[in-house]
N, C-alpha and C positions, 0 to 999 in steps of 0.2 A: 735504166731508170726511165728514159724517154718512152720506151714502149710500154713499160709498166704503168706510167702515168696516163698515157693514152687509153690504156685498157680501163682504168678507173673512170676517166672522163666519159668514154662511150658507155660504160656500165651505168654511170649516173644518168646519162642522157636516156638510155633505154628504160631505166627505172622511172624517170620522170614522165616519159611518154606513156609508159604502162599505167602509171597512176592517173594521169590526165585522161587516158582512154577509158579506164575503168570508171572514173568519175563521170565522164561524159555519158557512157553507156548507162550508168545507174540513174543519172538525172534525167536523161531522155526517156528511159523506161518509166521512171516515176511520173514524168509529165504525161506520157502516153496513158499510163494507168489512171492518172487523174482525169484525163479526158474520158476514158472508158467509164470511170466511176460516175462522172456527171451524167452520162447517158444512161448508165445502169440504174442510178437512183431515179431518174426520170421514168424509165420503163417500169420500175417497181411501183412507183407512185401511181402511174396510170392504171397498172394492173390491179393494185390494191383498191383503188377507187372504184373500179368496175366490180370487183368482188364484193365490196361493201354495198354497192347499189343493188347488185343481184341478190345479196343476202336479205336486204330490206324487202325486195320484191317477193322473194321466196317465203319469208316469214308471214307475209300478208296473203299468201296463196295466189299471187299475181295481182295485177292492177287492171281495172277496166278503163278503157279509153274510147272516145268516139271513133266510129268507123269512118274513114275518109278515103280519098283516092290514094293517099300515100300510106295509110295504115289500114290494111285489109286484114280480115281474120287469118290467123295462123293455121294453114291446112295441116300442119304436122303436130298440132296440139290436140290430142285426143282425150278431152276431159269433159265432164258434164258442164252445162251452162257456159260453154265457151263464148257464146254470143247471147246477149240479153237486150231487152228494150227497157229504157228507164220509164218512170211514171209519166214523164212528159213526152214520151214517144221517141226519144233519141236512141238510136241503135248503138250498142257498145260491144266491144270485143275484149276478151281477156288477153292481157300481155304477160306472158311468163318471162322468167329471167333470160332465157336464151333468145327469145324474140326481142326483148328489150335491148339486149346487147347488140343484136344485129341492127336494130333501128338506130342506136347510138353510133355504131360504126358507119352506117350510111350517111348520117348527118355530119360526122367528122370528115368523111371523104369528100362531101360536097364543099366543105370549107377548106379542103386541102390541108388539113392539119394532121394529127396523129391518126394512123390507120389501125383499126382493131379487127381481129378475125377470131370468132369462136369456132373451134374445130374439135374433131374427135376421130379416133381410129375407127369408131363405129357410129358414124353420124346418122341421125334420123333424116336430116335435110341434106340432099346431095350437094348443095352449094357449100356445105360446111366441111366437105372433104379436105383434108390437109394438103398443103403443098409439101414438096419433098423435104425441106428443112424442118417443117412443122411435124411431119410424120417421124422424122429422125428424133426430134425432141420428145415427142409423145412416147415413142418406144423406150427412150432412155428413162422417162419418168416412171413407166410401168415396170421396167426390168432392173433399174438401178436405184441408188439413193439420190440421184440428181434432183435438185429442188427447183432449178431454173436454168434457162438456156439463153445465151445472148451472143451476138456477134456483129461485126461491121460487115456489110456486104454491098454489092453494086446491083441496083435493080435493072429492070429491062430498059429503062430510059438512060442508063449509064450514070445515074446519080448514086452517091454513097448514102446508105441508110443504116440505121441501127435497128437491129431486130431483137426483140425480147419476148420470151415466152415462159409461162409458168403453168403448172397443172391446176385443174379444177377438181377438188376433192369432193366426193359425194357425201352430202350431209342428209340428215333425216328428212328435212324439208324438200330435198331433191327427189326422193323416192316416189313422190306423188306422180311425177312424169316419167321417171327412169327406172322404176322397179321392174317393169315388164321387160326391160333390156337385160336384166340379170345383175344390175349394179347393187352393191351393198354399201353401207356406210363406211367411209374410209377409202373406197376404191377411187382410182383415177378415171374419171369419166370423160376427160378431154382437157382442153386448155384454151387459153386466150393468148394470141400473139399481138404484140404491140410493135408497130413499125413507124419510125420517125426519120425525117431527113437528118443528115449528120454532116458535120465538117470536121473530119479527122485530119488535123494538120501536124506537120512535123515542127517541133520547137526549134526553128532555125536560129533564133537569137541565142538560145542555150548552146546549140552546137557551135555556132560561130564564136561565142565567148570562150568556149573550151579550146577551140582551135587557136584563138589569139593568145590565150594564157599558155597553151602548149608551146607556141612559137616563141613567145617572149621568154619563157622559162628555158627553152632549148638554147636560145641565143645567149642568155645569161650563163648557162652551164658551159657553152662552147667558148665564150669570150673569157670568162674568169678561169675556166679549165685550161685554156691555152696559155693564159697569163701565169697560172700556177705551174703549168708544164715548163714554160720558159724559165721560171724562177727555180724550179726543181732541177732543170738541166744546168742552169747557171751554178746552183749550189753544188751539184755533182761535179761540174768542171772545176769549181773552186776547190773542192775537196781532193781533186786529183792533180791540181796544179801547184807547183812550187811558187811561193809568193815572190821570191827574189828573182829567179831565172826565167819564170813563166814557161817552163817546160814541165813535163810530168814529174810527180813527186815519188817518194819511196813507196807509198801506199799503192799507187797505180802500177808501179814497177812490179811489186810483189803479186798483185792480182793478175796482171798480164802474164807474168812468168808461170804462175800456178795454172792458169788456163792453157797456155801453150805447152807446158810440161805434160799435163794430163793428156792433151791431144796427141802429143808426140809419142807418148808411151803406148797409147791405143793404136796409133796408125803407123808406127815405126818410120817416122820421117825425120829429117835432120832438124836440129835446133841448136842454136849457139847463144851463149850469154857472155857478156864482157863487162869487166869492172875497170873503170878508168880513174886515175889519180893524178892531179897536177903535182909535178915534182917540186918539193921544197916549198909548198904553198904557205906553211906557217911562217917561214922566213920572209915570204913575199908580204904577208900581212904586217909582220914586224917592221919591215923596211918602208913600205908604202902606205901603211894604214889600212884599216878594215874597210873603209869606204872604197878605196882603190881595189881592194881585194874583192869586194862585191861586184864592182864593174868588170873585173877580170872574169869572174865566174859567169856573169851574164853573157859576156862576149863568147866564151868557150861554149856555153850552152846553146847559143844561137847558131854557132858554127856546126856543132853536132846535129842540131835539129835540121839545118838546111841541107846537110849532106846525106842524111838518112831519109830518103824519099820513097823507098819501097813501101807498099801497103803492108801493114803488120809490123814493120820495124818500129821499135820504141826506144827512146832515150829519156832517162829520168835522172833527176838529182838524187843520188843514192844517200848522200850524207856529207856535210862539210864540203870538201873540195872533190869528193868522189862522184862519179856518174856511172849509172848502170845502163847497159844496152841489151835489148832482146832482139835476136835476129832469127825469125822463123824460116824454115826451109833453107837453111844455110849450113854447109858443111865446114870443116876446119879450114880448108884452103880459102873458101870464100870469106869466112869470118875474119881470118888473118888479113886478107887483102882489104876488106872494108875498114877494119880498125886501123890498119896502117895508113890508109888514106886520111883518116881522121887525125892521127898523130902527126902526119906530115903537114896537113893543113894548119894545125895549131903552131907547129914549128915555123912554117913559112910566114906567119903573121908577125913573128918577131916582136911579141909584146914584151917590153923591157922587164927583166927580172935579174938584177945584178947580184941577188943573193942566191941564185941558182948555181950550184957547184959544177954543173955539166955544160951550161951555156949561159949567155947573158940575156936570154929571153925565156918566156914561159914554154915549158915542154910538158908532155904527158906520157905516163906509163900505162900500159893496158894489158890486162890478163884475160885470156880467152879460154872458154871451156865449151866443148861440143858434146851433146848427149850421146853416151856410148852404150846405153842400155843397162848399165850397172847401177845407176843412181836410183835409190829407192824413194827419194824425196827431192823437192826443189831446193831445200836447204843444202843437201849434199852436192847438188848441181852447182849452186852459187859458191859453195866452199871451194870447189875445184877451180872456179874462175878467180877466187880470192887468192888461192895458193899460186896460181899463175901470175897474178899481179905482184905478189911478194917476190916471186922469182925474177920478174922483170926489174923490180927495184934493186934487188940484190946484185943483179948483173950489169948495173950501170945506168938504169933509167932511160927515159925517152926511147922506149922500144915496145914491141908487141910480142908477147910470148904466150904459149899454151902450157898446160901443166907438164906435158912430156918434153918441154923444151923447144917445141917447134916455134920458129920465129918467122915473122913476116919479112920479106925482102925490103931493104931500106930503099926508100924513094929518093 
């Protein structure tokens, strides 16, 4: 029972820790996904805003702005009327969506905010050549159903950044500049990457709370499990202990004998069993009273228990004034000697018993049986010991006999 209870305790502990670990993993994953989702939504928002701005520009065929030191004509824009002069003499240059995106990206970089990069696998402007990760994303956009690409990464400065990229799909208004490159409506003509600084942190509070809950739960399981184990062990002991004599009871005797009997049959080793009966004990109760009889049984039981000290030896109250003894690894000679020492010890105590016809004190008769290989069951084995006990009683009591009449030498 003790080992079985321990197995359940450790099973419950393992299950609890597995549940807590699974919960921690799921919650940490959800927290990390939430962080990722925040940056992802930000990247999408920036990209979509750029796309809308570019669409507005494209629908108007570009936008003219004053030529300045910072805003020079786009040498890669090959369209008529790229540069014009207003009626008041101000020189203007046409800003197409791509050039506008680049100018916005340069302004954002100056303010150390989000960085944008318009790029393509077939760029007109060399500076729009994609970085390695951008080229990988663009290739996926063209060859797969991938609609967006994002990741956390560490830049050259050692800082964590979030990188997002989505494709630019060719529309009718785009063909004005890109038709000669072979693009058609619906083609992926490039993409815009959005890079922002990021703080991707582990949810330590969540992790530590799960560790704390796991430890508290484990302590609860161990404390109450050990308490349950002790109670189960106590109950098991109580179920195997005779309430009066405080030695083992008939149930424990039968279970022990069954186990030893089966082991003896398999391994062909000696096994002895003995049944002991206090002589004329009914008369003892009639003369001295049942309370005195109970005290006598307690005394005899403790004597038997104190003398049988070998590991595996078992003495139990078999019923009424009878005691059963199991002696593993014991042959007939040894069993007779052990049982005779018990008989002699009880006789030497000279517990008064004036109703005993063979002596004026308490005596005991003992029948011994040794496994001979012929017994098909433990019941047959015990029956041989009972027959030996009957023989000892019929031949005068206060003696130790076996079924074949072998007797222990009187001490």
